[in-house]
LODREN-976182 format. One record per atom (N, C-alpha, C): residue in one letter; atom name; x negated, y negated, z negated. Coordinates in Angstrom, 2 decimals, padded with zeros to 5 digits. Each point is the difference from the previous one (the first is absolute). Layout:
BEGIN
("A","CA",(X,Y,Z))
...
***
This chain:
BEGIN
("X","N",(-011.47,056.34,-005.19))
("X","CA",(000.26,-001.25,000.70))
("X","C",(-001.12,-000.24,001.01))
("X","N",(000.37,-000.21,001.25))
("X","CA",(-001.02,-000.20,001.03))
("X","C",(-000.51,-001.44,-000.03))
("X","N",(-001.15,-000.23,000.64))
("X","CA",(-000.60,-001.34,000.02))
("X","C",(000.90,-001.04,000.66))
("X","N",(000.71,000.39,001.06))
("X","CA",(000.82,-000.97,000.73))
("X","C",(001.16,-000.50,-000.86))
("X","N",(000.51,000.84,-000.91))
("X","CA",(001.09,-000.43,-000.87))
("X","C",(-000.51,-000.89,-001.12))
("X","N",(-001.21,000.23,-000.43))
("X","CA",(-000.57,-000.70,-001.14))
("X","C",(-000.33,-001.46,000.32))
("X","N",(-000.42,-000.30,001.21))
("X","CA",(-000.46,-001.35,000.35))
("X","C",(000.94,-000.67,000.99))
("X","N",(001.25,-000.12,-000.33))
("X","CA",(000.95,-000.68,000.89))
("X","C",(-000.16,-001.50,-000.19))
("X","N",(-000.44,-000.69,001.05))
("X","CA",(-000.20,-001.45,-000.07))
("X","C",(001.21,-000.70,000.60))
("X","N",(000.51,-000.96,-000.75))
("X","CA",(001.20,-000.71,000.44))
("X","C",(-000.31,-001.06,001.06))
("X","N",(-001.11,-000.70,-000.17))
("X","CA",(-000.36,-001.02,000.98))
("X","C",(-001.51,-000.04,000.14))
("X","N",(-000.42,-000.59,001.10))
("X","CA",(-001.44,-000.13,000.23))
("X","C",(-000.29,-001.42,000.45))
("X","N",(-000.82,-000.69,-000.78))
("X","CA",(-000.45,-001.32,000.43))
("X","C",(-001.51,-000.07,-000.20))
("X","N",(-000.57,-001.08,000.43))
("X","CA",(-001.45,-000.13,-000.06))
("X","C",(-000.48,-000.24,-001.43))
("X","N",(000.93,-000.25,-000.91))
("X","CA",(-000.38,-000.22,-001.38))
("X","C",(-000.53,-001.40,-000.26))
("X","N",(000.27,-000.92,000.92))
("X","CA",(-000.47,-001.37,-000.18))
("X","C",(000.75,-000.65,-001.15))
("X","N",(-000.72,-000.73,-000.80))
("X","CA",(000.59,-000.65,-001.16))
("X","C",(000.80,-001.22,000.44))
("X","N",(001.06,-000.28,-000.75))
("X","CA",(000.80,-001.19,000.29))
("X","C",(-000.51,-001.22,-000.75))
("X","N",(-000.97,000.22,-000.90))
("X","CA",(-000.61,-001.10,-000.73))
("X","C",(-001.51,000.21,-000.02))
("X","N",(-000.73,-001.09,-000.23))
("X","CA",(-001.45,000.10,-000.12))
("X","C",(-000.42,-000.64,-001.32))
("X","N",(-001.05,000.52,-000.63))
("X","CA",(-000.47,-000.63,-001.24))
("X","C",(-000.78,-001.27,000.29))
("X","N",(000.12,-000.98,-000.88))
("X","CA",(-000.75,-001.24,000.16))
("X","C",(-000.21,-000.63,-001.37))
("X","N",(-001.13,-000.64,-000.17))
("X","CA",(-000.28,-000.71,-001.25))
("X","C",(000.93,-001.20,-000.08))
("X","N",(000.60,-000.22,-001.16))
("X","CA",(000.99,-001.08,-000.17))
("X","C",(-000.56,-001.37,000.38))
("X","N",(-001.27,-000.24,-000.27))
("X","CA",(-000.61,-001.29,000.31))
("X","C",(-000.15,-000.26,001.50))
("X","N",(000.15,001.05,000.83))
("X","CA",(-000.15,-000.14,001.45))
("X","C",(001.31,-000.36,000.71))
("X","N",(001.12,000.12,-000.68))
("X","CA",(001.31,-000.28,000.62))
("X","C",(000.21,-001.51,000.08))
("X","N",(000.40,-000.46,001.16))
("X","CA",(000.16,-001.44,000.24))
("X","C",(001.48,-000.37,000.11))
("X","N",(000.27,-001.30,-000.15))
("X","CA",(001.35,-000.52,000.18))
("X","C",(000.44,000.28,001.44))
("X","N",(001.22,000.49,000.16))
("X","CA",(000.48,000.36,001.34))
("X","C",(-000.26,001.46,000.33))
("X","N",(-000.81,000.67,-000.83))
("X","CA",(-000.28,001.42,000.21))
("X","C",(001.08,000.86,-000.63))
("X","N",(-000.21,001.30,-000.02))
("X","CA",(000.99,000.92,-000.55))
("X","C",(-000.56,000.72,-001.22))
("X","N",(000.90,000.39,-000.91))
("X","CA",(-000.36,000.75,-001.20))
("X","C",(001.19,000.87,-000.39))
("X","N",(-000.28,001.14,-000.63))
("X","CA",(001.07,000.84,-000.53))
("X","C",(000.23,-000.42,-001.46))
("X","N",(001.23,-000.39,-000.33))
("X","CA",(000.37,-000.34,-001.37))
("X","C",(001.21,000.85,-000.37))
("X","N",(-000.13,000.78,-001.07))
("X","CA",(001.06,000.89,-000.47))
("X","C",(000.50,000.92,001.11))
("X","N",(-000.94,000.47,000.84))
("X","CA",(000.35,000.93,001.07))
("X","C",(000.66,-000.64,001.21))
("X","N",(000.06,-001.33,000.05))
("X","CA",(000.63,-000.71,001.11))
("X","C",(-001.06,-000.77,000.79))
("X","N",(000.08,000.03,001.35))
("X","CA",(-000.93,-000.79,000.79))
("X","C",(000.40,-001.49,-000.06))
("X","N",(-000.96,-000.85,-000.35))
("X","CA",(000.29,-001.41,-000.20))
("X","C",(-000.99,-000.89,000.75))
("X","N",(000.47,-001.19,000.37))
("X","CA",(-000.86,-001.02,000.61))
("X","C",(-000.37,-000.99,-001.09))
("X","N",(-001.30,-000.26,-000.15))
("X","CA",(-000.49,-000.86,-001.07))
("X","C",(000.32,-001.47,000.30))
("X","N",(000.69,-000.66,-000.95))
("X","CA",(000.32,-001.42,000.13))
("X","C",(-001.02,-000.87,-000.70))
("X","N",(-000.46,000.48,-001.17))
("X","CA",(-000.89,-000.81,-000.82))
("X","C",(-000.88,000.91,-000.85))
("X","N",(-001.23,-000.43,-000.20))
("X","CA",(-000.93,000.73,-000.87))
("X","C",(-000.61,-001.01,-000.94))
("X","N",(000.07,000.30,-001.30))
("X","CA",(-000.72,-000.84,-000.95))
("X","C",(-000.97,000.91,-000.75))
("X","N",(-001.23,-000.46,-000.15))
("X","CA",(-001.04,000.80,-000.64))
("X","C",(-000.33,-000.64,-001.34))
("X","N",(000.13,000.81,-001.06))
("X","CA",(-000.33,-000.50,-001.34))
("X","C",(-001.48,000.23,-000.26))
("X","N",(-000.55,-000.78,-000.92))
("X","CA",(-001.43,000.13,-000.32))
("X","C",(-000.27,001.32,-000.71))
("X","N",(-001.26,000.37,000.01))
("X","CA",(-000.38,001.23,-000.70))
("X","C",(000.23,-000.19,-001.49))
("X","N",(000.57,001.03,-000.61))
("X","CA",(000.28,-000.07,-001.45))
("X","C",(-001.10,000.69,-000.78))
("X","N",(000.30,000.36,-001.21))
("X","CA",(-001.02,000.62,-000.85))
("X","C",(-000.38,001.39,000.48))
("X","N",(000.85,000.61,000.83))
("X","CA",(-000.33,001.32,000.55))
("X","C",(-000.67,-000.09,001.37))
("X","N",(-000.19,-001.20,000.50))
("X","CA",(-000.82,-000.20,001.18))
("X","C",(000.64,000.15,001.36))
("X","N",(001.33,000.09,000.09))
("X","CA",(000.64,000.14,001.30))
("X","C",(000.88,-001.21,000.31))
("X","N",(-000.19,-000.59,001.18))
("X","CA",(000.93,-001.02,000.46))
("X","C",(001.25,000.74,000.45))
("X","N",(001.16,-000.61,-000.20))
("X","CA",(001.25,000.65,000.40))
("X","C",(000.63,-000.76,001.15))
("X","N",(000.51,000.76,000.99))
("X","CA",(000.72,-000.59,001.12))
("X","C",(001.49,000.15,-000.27))
("X","N",(000.71,-001.11,000.01))
("X","CA",(001.45,000.03,-000.18))
("X","C",(000.64,-000.20,001.37))
("X","N",(000.64,001.04,000.53))
("X","CA",(000.59,-000.04,001.34))
("X","C",(001.48,-000.32,-000.09))
("X","N",(000.45,-000.95,000.82))
("X","CA",(001.41,-000.27,000.20))
("X","C",(000.26,000.37,001.46))
("X","N",(000.96,000.91,000.23))
("X","CA",(000.23,000.50,001.35))
("X","C",(001.48,000.29,000.22))
("X","N",(000.39,000.14,001.27))
("X","CA",(001.38,000.39,000.31))
("X","C",(000.00,001.34,000.71))
("X","N",(000.97,000.84,-000.34))
("X","CA",(000.20,001.28,000.65))
("X","C",(000.27,-000.27,001.49))
("X","N",(-000.73,000.66,000.90))
("X","CA",(000.14,-000.31,001.43))
("X","C",(001.32,000.51,000.58))
("X","N",(000.70,000.88,-000.71))
("X","CA",(001.28,000.52,000.50))
("X","C",(001.22,-000.59,-000.67))
("X","N",(-000.11,-000.45,-001.26))
("X","CA",(001.17,-000.53,-000.70))
("X","C",(-000.12,-001.48,-000.33))
("X","N",(-001.22,-000.56,000.07))
("X","CA",(-000.20,-001.41,-000.34))
("X","C",(-000.05,-000.26,-001.49))
("X","N",(000.08,001.05,-000.82))
("X","CA",(-000.03,-000.14,-001.46))
("X","C",(-001.39,-000.43,-000.45))
("X","N",(-000.04,-000.95,-000.95))
("X","CA",(-001.27,-000.51,-000.51))
("X","C",(-000.53,000.93,-001.10))
("X","N",(-001.27,000.39,000.11))
("X","CA",(-000.62,000.87,-000.99))
("X","C",(-001.32,-000.60,-000.45))
("X","N",(-000.42,000.33,-001.22))
("X","CA",(-001.27,-000.47,-000.52))
("X","C",(-000.80,001.16,-000.55))
("X","N",(-001.32,-000.11,000.09))
("X","CA",(-000.88,001.03,-000.54))
("X","C",(-001.30,-000.66,-000.44))
("X","N",(-000.60,000.53,-001.06))
("X","CA",(-001.29,-000.51,-000.47))
("X","C",(-000.99,001.17,000.00))
("X","N",(-001.12,-000.18,000.71))
("X","CA",(-001.00,001.05,000.13))
("X","C",(-001.38,-000.61,-000.24))
("X","N",(-000.86,000.65,-000.78))
("X","CA",(-001.38,-000.50,-000.13))
("X","C",(-000.66,-000.05,001.39))
("X","N",(-000.72,-001.08,000.29))
("X","CA",(-000.51,-000.25,001.36))
("X","C",(-000.94,001.09,000.50))
("X","N",(-000.68,000.70,-000.91))
("X","CA",(-000.94,001.04,000.44))
("X","C",(000.66,001.37,000.09))
("X","N",(001.25,000.12,-000.42))
("X","CA",(000.69,001.28,000.04))
("X","C",(000.65,000.22,001.37))
("X","N",(000.22,001.24,000.32))
("X","CA",(000.60,000.33,001.28))
("X","C",(001.51,-000.07,-000.05))
("X","N",(000.60,-000.32,001.11))
("X","CA",(001.45,000.02,000.17))
("X","C",(000.26,000.56,001.39))
("X","N",(001.25,000.14,000.39))
("X","CA",(000.29,000.54,001.32))
("X","C",(000.63,-001.06,000.89))
("X","N",(-000.32,000.09,001.28))
("X","CA",(000.50,-000.91,001.01))
("X","C",(000.74,000.82,001.05))
("X","N",(001.26,-000.36,000.32))
("X","CA",(000.74,000.78,001.00))
("X","C",(-000.52,-000.28,001.42))
("X","N",(000.07,001.00,000.85))
("X","CA",(-000.33,-000.19,001.41))
("X","C",(001.30,-000.42,000.67))
("X","N",(000.05,-001.24,000.48))
("X","CA",(001.22,-000.57,000.58))
("X","C",(-000.17,-000.10,001.51))
("X","N",(000.94,000.56,000.73))
("X","CA",(-000.04,-000.06,001.47))
("X","C",(001.24,-000.72,000.49))
("X","N",(-000.21,-000.86,000.99))
("X","CA",(001.13,-000.71,000.63))
("X","C",(000.04,000.38,001.47))
("X","N",(001.21,000.20,000.52))
("X","CA",(000.13,000.34,001.42))
("X","C",(001.24,-000.67,000.58))
("X","N",(-000.09,-000.31,001.30))
("X","CA",(001.11,-000.66,000.71))
("X","C",(000.83,001.04,000.74))
("X","N",(001.32,-000.10,-000.12))
("X","CA",(000.93,000.92,000.67))
("X","C",(001.14,-000.80,000.60))
("X","N",(000.56,000.51,001.08))
("X","CA",(001.17,-000.63,000.63))
("X","C",(001.24,000.79,-000.39))
("X","N",(001.09,-000.71,-000.33))
("X","CA",(001.25,000.68,-000.38))
("X","C",(000.69,000.53,001.25))
("X","N",(000.32,001.31,-000.02))
("X","CA",(000.75,000.64,001.09))
("X","C",(001.47,000.10,-000.41))
("X","N",(000.24,000.31,-001.29))
("X","CA",(001.37,000.17,-000.48))
("X","C",(000.06,-000.24,-001.50))
("X","N",(001.16,-000.49,-000.47))
("X","CA",(000.25,-000.13,-001.43))
("X","C",(001.26,000.80,-000.30))
("X","N",(-000.13,000.99,-000.89))
("X","CA",(001.14,000.86,-000.35))
("X","C",(000.95,-000.68,-000.97))
("X","N",(001.15,000.66,-000.24))
("X","CA",(001.02,-000.53,-000.90))
("X","C",(-000.52,-000.22,-001.42))
("X","N",(-000.83,000.94,-000.47))
("X","CA",(-000.51,-000.07,-001.38))
("X","C",(-001.28,-000.83,-000.10))
("X","N",(-000.42,-000.64,001.09))
("X","CA",(-001.20,-000.83,-000.03))
("X","C",(-001.26,000.73,000.39))
("X","N",(000.12,001.24,000.52))
("X","CA",(-001.20,000.71,000.44))
("X","C",(-000.43,-000.54,001.36))
("X","N",(-001.30,-000.22,000.15))
("X","CA",(-000.55,-000.59,001.22))
("X","C",(-000.60,001.07,000.90))
("X","N",(000.16,-000.18,001.31))
("X","CA",(-000.75,000.79,000.97))
("X","C",(-000.98,-000.99,000.62))
("X","N",(-001.28,000.28,-000.15))
("X","CA",(-001.04,-000.94,000.43))
("X","C",(-000.90,000.64,001.05))
("X","N",(-000.66,-000.85,000.81))
("X","CA",(-000.94,000.49,001.00))
("X","C",(-001.21,-000.94,000.02))
("X","N",(-001.21,000.58,000.09))
("X","CA",(-001.20,-000.83,000.07))
("X","C",(-000.42,-000.18,001.46))
("X","N",(-001.12,-000.71,000.21))
("X","CA",(-000.46,-000.29,001.36))
("X","C",(-000.36,001.27,000.77))
("X","N",(-000.41,001.04,-000.72))
("X","CA",(-000.37,001.26,000.65))
("X","C",(001.19,000.88,000.33))
("X","N",(001.22,-000.44,-000.35))
("X","CA",(001.20,000.77,000.29))
("X","C",(000.35,001.00,-001.09))
("X","N",(-000.75,-000.01,-001.11))
("X","CA",(000.30,000.91,-001.11))
("X","C",(001.22,-000.51,-000.76))
("X","N",(000.90,000.92,-000.37))
("X","CA",(001.19,-000.39,-000.73))
("X","C",(-000.12,000.30,-001.48))
("X","N",(000.69,-000.81,-000.80))
("X","CA",(000.00,000.15,-001.46))
("X","C",(001.44,-000.14,-000.45))
("X","N",(000.47,000.97,-000.81))
("X","CA",(001.40,-000.05,-000.43))
("X","C",(000.15,000.10,-001.51))
("X","N",(-001.12,-000.07,-000.74))
("X","CA",(000.07,000.20,-001.45))
("X","C",(-000.10,-001.30,-000.80))
("X","N",(000.37,-001.13,000.63))
("X","CA",(-000.04,-001.29,-000.69))
("X","C",(001.39,-000.60,000.01))
("X","N",(000.41,-000.58,-001.13))
("X","CA",(001.30,-000.65,-000.10))
("X","C",(-000.17,-001.51,-000.03))
("X","N",(001.10,-000.72,000.14))
("X","CA",(-000.04,-001.46,-000.14))
("X","C",(-000.49,-000.33,-001.41))
("X","N",(-000.73,-001.10,-000.15))
("X","CA",(-000.56,-000.33,-001.32))
("X","C",(001.07,-000.38,-001.02))
("X","N",(-000.26,000.33,-001.26))
("X","CA",(000.91,-000.39,-001.09))
("X","C",(-000.52,-001.26,-000.70))
("X","N",(-001.26,-000.37,000.27))
("X","CA",(-000.58,-001.21,-000.56))
("X","C",(-000.69,-000.77,001.12))
("X","N",(000.14,-001.30,000.15))
("X","CA",(000.99,-000.85,-000.66))
("X","C",(001.42,000.37,000.42))
("X","N",(001.00,-000.36,-000.83))
("X","CA",(001.37,000.47,000.19))
("X","C",(000.59,-000.30,001.38))
("X","N",(-000.26,-001.18,000.53))
("X","CA",(000.66,-000.41,001.24))
("X","C",(-000.74,000.42,001.28))
("X","N",(-001.20,000.59,-000.13))
("X","CA",(-000.77,000.34,001.20))
("X","C",(000.69,001.05,000.86))
("X","N",(000.64,001.00,-000.61))
("X","CA",(000.67,001.06,000.75))
("X","C",(001.08,-000.59,000.90))
("X","N",(000.81,-000.92,-000.53))
("X","CA",(001.06,-000.62,000.80))
("X","C",(-000.59,-000.89,001.08))
("X","N",(-001.09,-000.71,-000.31))
("X","CA",(-000.64,-000.85,001.01))
("X","C",(-000.51,000.84,001.17))
("X","N",(-000.55,001.18,-000.30))
("X","CA",(-000.48,000.89,001.07))
("X","C",(001.17,000.48,000.85))
("X","N",(001.11,000.42,-000.66))
("X","CA",(001.20,000.43,000.74))
("X","C",(000.51,-001.11,000.91))
("X","N",(000.07,-001.24,-000.54))
("X","CA",(000.49,-001.13,000.78))
("X","C",(-000.92,-000.30,001.19))
("X","N",(-001.31,000.04,-000.22))
("X","CA",(-000.96,-000.28,001.07))
("X","C",(000.07,001.08,001.08))
("X","N",(000.18,001.25,-000.41))
("X","CA",(000.04,001.11,000.96))
("X","C",(001.30,-000.01,000.80))
("X","N",(001.12,-000.31,-000.66))
("X","CA",(001.29,-000.20,000.66))
("X","C",(000.39,001.17,000.90))
("X","N",(-000.01,001.23,-000.55))
("X","CA",(000.39,001.21,000.73))
("X","C",(-000.78,000.19,001.30))
("X","N",(-001.28,-000.30,-000.02))
("X","CA",(-000.85,000.26,001.16))
("X","C",(-000.07,-001.13,001.00))
("X","N",(000.69,-001.11,-000.27))
("X","CA",(-000.03,-001.14,000.92))
("X","C",(-001.40,-000.62,000.05))
("X","N",(-000.68,-000.01,-001.14))
("X","CA",(-001.30,-000.65,-000.08))
("X","C",(-001.08,001.02,-000.35))
("X","N",(-001.23,-000.34,000.38))
("X","CA",(-001.14,000.84,-000.35))
("X","C",(-000.57,-000.53,-001.31))
("X","N",(-000.05,000.88,-001.02))
("X","CA",(-000.49,-000.39,-001.31))
("X","C",(-001.13,000.94,-000.39))
("X","N",(-001.13,-000.57,-000.44))
("X","CA",(-001.08,000.84,-000.49))
("X","C",(-000.15,-000.21,-001.50))
("X","N",(-000.38,001.09,-000.70))
("X","CA",(-000.15,-000.05,-001.45))
("X","C",(-001.42,000.38,-000.38))
("X","N",(-000.45,-000.50,-001.13))
("X","CA",(-001.29,000.39,-000.57))
("X","C",(000.29,000.97,-001.13))
("X","N",(-000.56,001.21,000.12))
("X","CA",(000.19,001.03,-001.03))
("X","C",(-001.29,000.07,-000.82))
("X","N",(000.14,-000.15,-001.30))
("X","CA",(-001.14,000.07,-000.90))
("X","C",(000.06,001.34,-000.74))
("X","N",(-001.15,000.69,-000.04))
("X","CA",(-000.05,001.31,-000.64))
("X","C",(-001.09,000.03,-001.05))
("X","N",(000.32,000.56,-001.17))
("X","CA",(-000.98,000.18,-001.08))
("X","C",(000.53,001.07,-000.94))
("X","N",(-000.87,000.80,-000.55))
("X","CA",(000.30,001.08,-000.95))
("X","C",(001.24,000.81,000.37))
("X","N",(000.12,000.35,001.27))
("X","CA",(001.09,000.86,000.45))
("X","C",(001.34,-000.70,000.19))
("X","N",(000.03,-001.32,-000.13))
("X","CA",(001.24,-000.77,000.19))
("X","C",(-000.16,-000.85,001.26))
("X","N",(001.04,-000.01,000.84))
("X","CA",(000.00,-000.87,001.18))
("X","C",(001.22,-000.90,-000.09))
("X","N",(-000.20,-001.28,000.31))
("X","CA",(001.11,-000.94,-000.06))
("X","C",(-000.22,-001.14,000.98))
("X","N",(001.11,-000.47,000.58))
("X","CA",(-000.05,-001.16,000.89))
("X","C",(-000.24,-001.23,-000.86))
("X","N",(-001.03,-000.79,000.35))
("X","CA",(-000.32,-001.19,-000.79))
("X","C",(000.19,-001.30,000.78))
("X","N",(000.12,000.10,001.33))
("X","CA",(000.19,-001.21,000.82))
("X","C",(000.63,000.40,001.32))
("X","N",(000.62,-000.97,000.65))
("X","CA",(000.56,000.26,001.33))
("X","C",(-000.08,-001.26,000.85))
("X","N",(000.04,000.18,001.31))
("X","CA",(000.07,-001.17,000.88))
("X","C",(000.81,000.37,001.24))
("X","N",(000.76,-000.98,000.45))
("X","CA",(000.84,000.17,001.17))
("X","C",(-000.86,-000.36,001.21))
("X","N",(-000.11,000.92,000.94))
("X","CA",(-000.81,-000.25,001.18))
("X","C",(000.81,-000.81,001.02))
("X","N",(-000.68,-000.93,000.65))
("X","CA",(000.68,-000.77,001.05))
("X","C",(-000.02,000.80,001.30))
("X","N",(001.18,000.38,000.44))
("X","CA",(000.12,000.75,001.25))
("X","C",(000.71,-000.87,001.02))
("X","N",(-000.62,-000.16,001.15))
("X","CA",(000.60,-000.81,001.06))
("X","C",(001.16,000.77,000.63))
("X","N",(001.18,-000.63,000.02))
("X","CA",(001.18,000.70,000.53))
("X","C",(000.27,-000.41,001.42))
***
């Protein structure tokens, strides 16, 4: 077996992590945390007093940033946990396909075709379709990305002078 056959690489990326480690006591309300493998936005943090083993515990109440599901986790404040790297970007809708697939373009003219209409909240997909109105109106969407998932989280109808 030659060397070229032995080391066939399927993909090449920079190897950047999608999460970063952080001490539980450093996470603030409104920040992000990974709970049960899901990226979540922290709604509330309650810290219990140190017990007989000497660790204060942080009780996190958070919502999944993609499904809106409420999750809870309890972590000792001095222990490490993971925080997702969340990126938000603005895109303009160029086209909406029959199955809800979006064709988007950013300010630099780059196109994106791997995002679909959102499934959460339930009525947002129809509101975006109605606002876009088969290309009659200019609609921009905010795409939020974390842990390899991208989803439309907000939209706004641009005022175009006719």
